[in-house]
Rosetta silent file (secondary structure, phi, psi, omega in degrees, C-alpha in Angstrom):
SEQUENCE: MKVGIGQDSHRFDFFNKNKKLILGGIIFEEFPALAGNSDGDVVFHSITNAISGVTCVNILGTVADELCLKEGIKDSKYYLLEALKYLNGMKIVHISISIECQTPKISNRIEEMRANISEILGTPKNCVGITATSGEGLTQFGQGQGIQVFCCVTVI
SCORE:     score description
SCORE:     0.000 S_00000001
   1 L     0.000  141.007  175.699  -11.151   -3.707  -13.710 S_00000001
   2 E  -132.954  152.936  177.328  -10.014   -0.122  -14.208 S_00000001
   3 E  -127.339  133.563  176.447   -8.207    2.328  -11.942 S_00000001
   4 E  -120.580  141.708  177.986   -8.474    6.113  -12.138 S_00000001
   5 E  -115.697  132.382  178.688   -6.246    8.678  -10.448 S_00000001
   6 E  -129.843  153.553  178.390   -7.470   12.179   -9.680 S_00000001
   7 E  -145.114  149.231  170.064   -5.932   15.283   -8.155 S_00000001
   8 E  -158.112  152.605  177.026   -7.118   18.767   -7.319 S_00000001
   9 E  -151.368  147.785  176.968   -5.840   21.688   -5.300 S_00000001
  10 E  -143.663  148.702  172.095   -7.055   25.162   -4.400 S_00000001
  11 E   -81.024  155.317  172.977   -5.667   28.082   -2.418 S_00000001
  12 E   -70.412  144.857  174.018   -7.554   29.433    0.554 S_00000001
  13 E  -106.771   90.727 -174.668   -9.652   32.521   -0.117 S_00000001
  14 L   -72.050  -12.066 -173.691   -9.036   34.444    3.097 S_00000001
  15 L  -100.078  -19.517 -177.700  -11.095   37.439    1.919 S_00000001
  16 L   -89.201   97.152 -177.988  -14.420   35.833    0.932 S_00000001
  17 L   -81.980   -9.867 -178.332  -16.371   35.658    4.201 S_00000001
  18 L   -89.156   -8.240 -176.640  -19.604   34.612    2.432 S_00000001
  19 L  -109.261  143.944 -178.689  -18.215   31.272    1.248 S_00000001
  20 L  -104.643  153.170  171.835  -17.661   28.183    3.438 S_00000001
  21 E   -77.486  124.891  179.440  -14.905   25.570    3.391 S_00000001
  22 E  -127.582  127.121  177.742  -16.408   22.307    2.096 S_00000001
  23 E  -131.862  121.769 -178.306  -14.512   19.013    1.939 S_00000001
  24 L    60.820   28.518 -179.996  -16.199   15.809    0.838 S_00000001
  25 L    80.980    3.688 -178.547  -19.518   17.633    1.056 S_00000001
  26 E  -104.889  130.747 -179.698  -18.943   18.465    4.750 S_00000001
  27 E   -82.792  131.635  174.197  -18.863   22.113    5.874 S_00000001
  28 E  -108.146   91.324 -170.461  -15.917   23.215    8.025 S_00000001
  29 L   -56.381  -42.570 -167.852  -17.437   26.372    9.571 S_00000001
  30 L   -87.740   10.629 -175.461  -14.421   27.874   11.291 S_00000001
  31 L  -123.015  154.297  178.108  -12.023   27.864    8.323 S_00000001
  32 L   -66.868  149.471  178.075  -11.616   30.011    5.204 S_00000001
  33 E   -71.971  169.750  174.893  -13.150   28.734    1.972 S_00000001
  34 E   -96.674  141.753 -179.485  -11.143   27.612   -1.022 S_00000001
  35 L   -69.003  147.226  177.023  -10.863   29.911   -4.029 S_00000001
  36 L   152.421  166.065  178.672  -12.631   28.925   -7.234 S_00000001
  37 L   -68.310  -35.521 -178.434  -15.730   29.403   -9.354 S_00000001
  38 L   -93.065 -159.936  175.963  -17.528   26.566   -7.573 S_00000001
  39 L   -73.268   -9.226  176.140  -17.629   25.718   -3.869 S_00000001
  40 L    74.339   21.127 -178.534  -14.004   24.552   -4.277 S_00000001
  41 L   -69.637   94.053 -175.632  -14.579   21.100   -2.751 S_00000001
  42 H   -66.380  -24.703  176.588  -11.186   19.610   -3.656 S_00000001
  43 H   -67.734  -52.513  178.028  -12.215   16.178   -2.350 S_00000001
  44 H   -62.498  -36.195  179.186  -15.179   15.946   -4.720 S_00000001
  45 H   -65.557  -40.812  179.787  -13.060   17.451   -7.524 S_00000001
  46 H   -67.817  -37.260  176.665  -10.323   14.834   -7.081 S_00000001
  47 H   -64.893  -44.645  178.659  -12.912   12.023   -7.092 S_00000001
  48 H   -58.898  -43.269  178.417  -14.499   13.506  -10.222 S_00000001
  49 H   -65.517  -36.365  177.803  -11.077   13.637  -11.895 S_00000001
  50 H   -65.907  -41.425  176.941  -10.366   10.017  -10.931 S_00000001
  51 H   -64.579  -39.785  176.099  -13.674    8.920  -12.461 S_00000001
  52 H   -59.746  -34.227  176.672  -12.799   10.944  -15.571 S_00000001
  53 H   -64.395  -31.414  177.738   -9.576    8.930  -15.735 S_00000001
  54 H   -78.625  -45.500 -172.766  -11.657    5.743  -15.902 S_00000001
  55 H   -87.403  -16.128 -176.352  -14.331    6.977  -18.308 S_00000001
  56 L    64.616   24.844  175.668  -12.076    9.210  -20.445 S_00000001
  57 L  -114.171  115.069 -178.429  -14.743   11.950  -20.204 S_00000001
  58 L   -76.414  108.246 -178.660  -13.361   15.243  -18.916 S_00000001
  59 H   -88.591  -55.265  178.900  -15.962   16.565  -16.468 S_00000001
  60 H   -71.895  134.461 -178.850  -14.054   19.331  -14.670 S_00000001
  61 H    94.975  -17.987  177.227  -13.125   22.084  -17.072 S_00000001
  62 H  -127.329  -80.770 -177.749  -15.886   21.194  -19.544 S_00000001
  63 H   -60.955  -45.610 -178.884  -19.185   19.833  -18.200 S_00000001
  64 H   -65.200  -38.500  178.038  -18.655   21.331  -14.725 S_00000001
  65 H   -61.875  -39.634  177.666  -17.750   24.727  -16.176 S_00000001
  66 H   -63.695  -45.664  179.431  -20.997   24.699  -18.122 S_00000001
  67 H   -63.165  -40.014 -176.201  -22.974   23.758  -14.996 S_00000001
  68 H   -76.106  -54.873 -171.721  -21.173   26.378  -12.908 S_00000001
  69 H   -79.746  -36.618 -177.172  -20.829   29.334  -15.231 S_00000001
  70 H   -93.517  -34.086 -177.319  -23.935   28.992  -17.383 S_00000001
  71 L  -105.206   -6.498  177.209  -26.396   27.336  -15.001 S_00000001
  72 L    76.127   16.008  179.986  -25.055   28.754  -11.732 S_00000001
  73 L   -84.781  112.608 -176.955  -24.519   25.352  -10.080 S_00000001
  74 L  -102.583  -15.689 -177.170  -21.671   25.808   -7.580 S_00000001
  75 L   -75.432  113.690 -176.086  -22.144   22.609   -5.534 S_00000001
  76 H   -64.579  -17.062  175.025  -19.395   20.184   -6.581 S_00000001
  77 H   -57.092  -36.374 -178.175  -21.597   17.230   -5.649 S_00000001
  78 H   -71.086  -29.746  176.027  -23.438   17.824   -8.941 S_00000001
  79 H   -69.777  -40.103  177.339  -20.192   17.617  -10.934 S_00000001
  80 H   -64.235  -44.453  178.142  -19.438   14.299   -9.219 S_00000001
  81 H   -61.499  -36.243  177.210  -22.938   13.013   -9.952 S_00000001
  82 H   -64.497  -42.770  179.046  -22.451   14.002  -13.595 S_00000001
  83 H   -61.691  -38.838 -179.496  -19.178   12.035  -13.740 S_00000001
  84 H   -61.132  -29.656  179.929  -20.904    8.960  -12.297 S_00000001
  85 H   -60.838  -26.991 -175.936  -23.323    8.917  -15.254 S_00000001
  86 H   -87.310    0.888  177.234  -20.439    8.016  -17.582 S_00000001
  87 H   -70.490  -19.681  174.066  -19.515    4.829  -15.713 S_00000001
  88 L    46.424   56.386  176.258  -22.076    3.023  -17.923 S_00000001
  89 L    90.851  -14.310  175.162  -22.735    0.093  -15.602 S_00000001
  90 L   -72.739  154.755 -176.024  -19.279   -0.008  -14.038 S_00000001
  91 L  -126.582  134.157  175.653  -19.217    0.092  -10.245 S_00000001
  92 E   -76.100  120.440 -178.348  -16.751    1.796   -7.904 S_00000001
  93 E  -103.808  -18.490  176.413  -15.545   -0.939   -5.552 S_00000001
  94 E  -158.696  146.462  176.742  -12.885    1.024   -3.669 S_00000001
  95 E  -140.675  134.877  177.732  -11.740    4.601   -3.317 S_00000001
  96 E  -123.256  126.887 -176.038   -8.654    5.960   -1.596 S_00000001
  97 E  -123.742  130.904  177.771   -8.377    9.678   -0.855 S_00000001
  98 E  -122.168  120.862 -176.370   -5.299   11.470    0.480 S_00000001
  99 E  -107.606  128.344  176.623   -5.687   15.039    1.732 S_00000001
 100 E  -114.451  119.525  176.805   -2.676   17.308    2.228 S_00000001
 101 L  -166.689  155.795  172.389   -3.139   20.448    4.327 S_00000001
 102 L   -83.938  -38.121 -179.679   -1.903   22.179    7.443 S_00000001
 103 L  -144.182  143.459    1.147   -5.384   23.310    8.329 S_00000001
 104 L   -79.326  168.260  171.719   -8.038   22.248    9.052 S_00000001
 105 L   -73.929  126.925 -171.352   -7.239   19.113   10.994 S_00000001
 106 L   -91.544  -29.188 -167.222   -9.113   16.417    9.105 S_00000001
 107 H   -53.171  -38.043 -177.377   -8.966   13.403   11.430 S_00000001
 108 H   -79.884   -1.411  179.177  -12.057   14.251   13.510 S_00000001
 109 H  -118.023    1.585 -176.578  -14.216   14.693   10.363 S_00000001
 110 H   -59.268  -44.191 -177.174  -13.048   11.658    8.356 S_00000001
 111 H   -62.952  -38.205  176.438  -16.003    9.464    9.346 S_00000001
 112 H   -62.980  -44.889  179.697  -18.501   12.126    8.226 S_00000001
 113 H   -64.421  -43.715  179.370  -16.738   12.479    4.880 S_00000001
 114 H   -58.519  -45.372 -179.208  -16.540    8.699    4.415 S_00000001
 115 H   -62.917  -44.070 -178.751  -20.271    8.319    5.096 S_00000001
 116 H   -65.421  -45.877 -179.708  -21.193   11.129    2.705 S_00000001
 117 H   -65.316  -41.791  177.900  -18.924    9.882   -0.089 S_00000001
 118 H   -57.244  -45.298 -179.338  -20.126    6.298    0.419 S_00000001
 119 H   -64.265  -44.681 -178.611  -23.740    7.383    0.049 S_00000001
 120 H   -65.774  -43.009 -176.446  -23.106    9.429   -3.094 S_00000001
 121 H   -81.978  -17.138 -174.852  -20.996    6.755   -4.814 S_00000001
 122 L    70.117   29.610 -179.679  -23.115    3.805   -3.696 S_00000001
 123 L  -111.435  137.527  179.586  -19.927    2.209   -2.384 S_00000001
 124 L   -55.848  144.469 -177.616  -19.792    0.569    1.061 S_00000001
 125 H   -58.292  -34.255 -179.738  -18.311    2.845    3.714 S_00000001
 126 H   -74.414    3.198  175.447  -15.598    0.279    4.486 S_00000001
 127 H  -113.808   14.526  176.679  -14.415    0.719    0.878 S_00000001
 128 E  -117.720  103.311 -179.575  -13.911    4.487    1.209 S_00000001
 129 E  -100.487  134.439  176.582  -10.471    5.254    2.636 S_00000001
 130 E  -131.836  127.507  173.842   -9.431    8.767    3.630 S_00000001
 131 E  -123.055  160.484  179.492   -6.030    9.755    4.968 S_00000001
 132 E  -139.739  147.202  178.763   -4.637   13.166    5.820 S_00000001
 133 E  -147.360  153.715  172.991   -1.159   14.615    6.122 S_00000001
 134 L   -92.568   -9.405 -177.528    0.462   17.968    6.678 S_00000001
 135 H    64.735   19.266  179.671    3.364   16.916    4.464 S_00000001
 136 H    55.725   25.790  176.272    5.616   18.165    7.257 S_00000001
 137 H    71.928   18.730 -176.764    5.197   21.690    5.905 S_00000001
 138 L   -82.511  -17.907 -179.126    7.253   21.004    2.774 S_00000001
 139 L  -119.837  173.733  176.308    4.664   22.279    0.286 S_00000001
 140 L   -58.889  -33.438 -178.547    2.328   25.281    0.059 S_00000001
 141 L   -71.675  -41.871  177.098   -0.461   23.015    1.291 S_00000001
 142 L   -71.226  -15.514  178.149    1.511   21.890    4.331 S_00000001
 143 L   -94.999    4.406  173.938    2.333   25.540    4.989 S_00000001
 144 L    88.169   17.010 -178.615   -1.357   26.448    5.269 S_00000001
 145 L   -91.890  -12.499 -178.927   -1.900   28.175    1.927 S_00000001
 146 E   177.750 -162.773 -178.595   -4.466   25.720    0.577 S_00000001
 147 E  -136.067  138.131  176.130   -5.465   22.082    0.247 S_00000001
 148 E  -123.456  140.363 -179.199   -4.375   19.368   -2.175 S_00000001
 149 E  -134.597  136.088  170.899   -6.130   16.024   -2.625 S_00000001
 150 E  -113.751  146.242 -177.179   -5.189   12.864   -4.502 S_00000001
 151 E  -142.565  141.683  174.358   -7.701   10.134   -5.211 S_00000001
 152 E  -129.338  125.657  176.978   -7.588    6.637   -6.654 S_00000001
 153 E  -113.739  140.531  174.855  -10.771    4.792   -7.652 S_00000001
 154 E  -112.199  127.873 -173.234  -11.027    1.121   -8.501 S_00000001
 155 E  -127.790  139.461  172.907  -13.918    0.221  -10.808 S_00000001
 156 L  -122.300    0.000    0.000  -15.239   -3.102  -12.091 S_00000001
């Protein structure tokens, strides 16, 4: 058994009206997008980083940059799928995701995110946990400036 921990955070891009906010592969239409070269999906980025912690293969910053900057692939789902290739027969048996933000409110979209993540990872939906907090406004994320996500994956 191995455990990987991942984190990612991005500021909101209040000026880019052509980009959508995407979390866990789900579009949040009414909110500003997150800044970044890719779609800025901090949920998928944190999962990718957690898998990198298990496999010891750095996907974000190397492989993802190549896919994004050289091949024009902005969808973070493809970075996550790339990370999954390095599991080499290992299987994700549980994933816990913690999202910190003031906005958007996550609770009414958790089931959609769980279903999407479950399908991509091939992990049962009841083994994909997602929680959300505002952090009581103590950080930049709780003050509405962006979103931070922590993720822990358990692999056998």
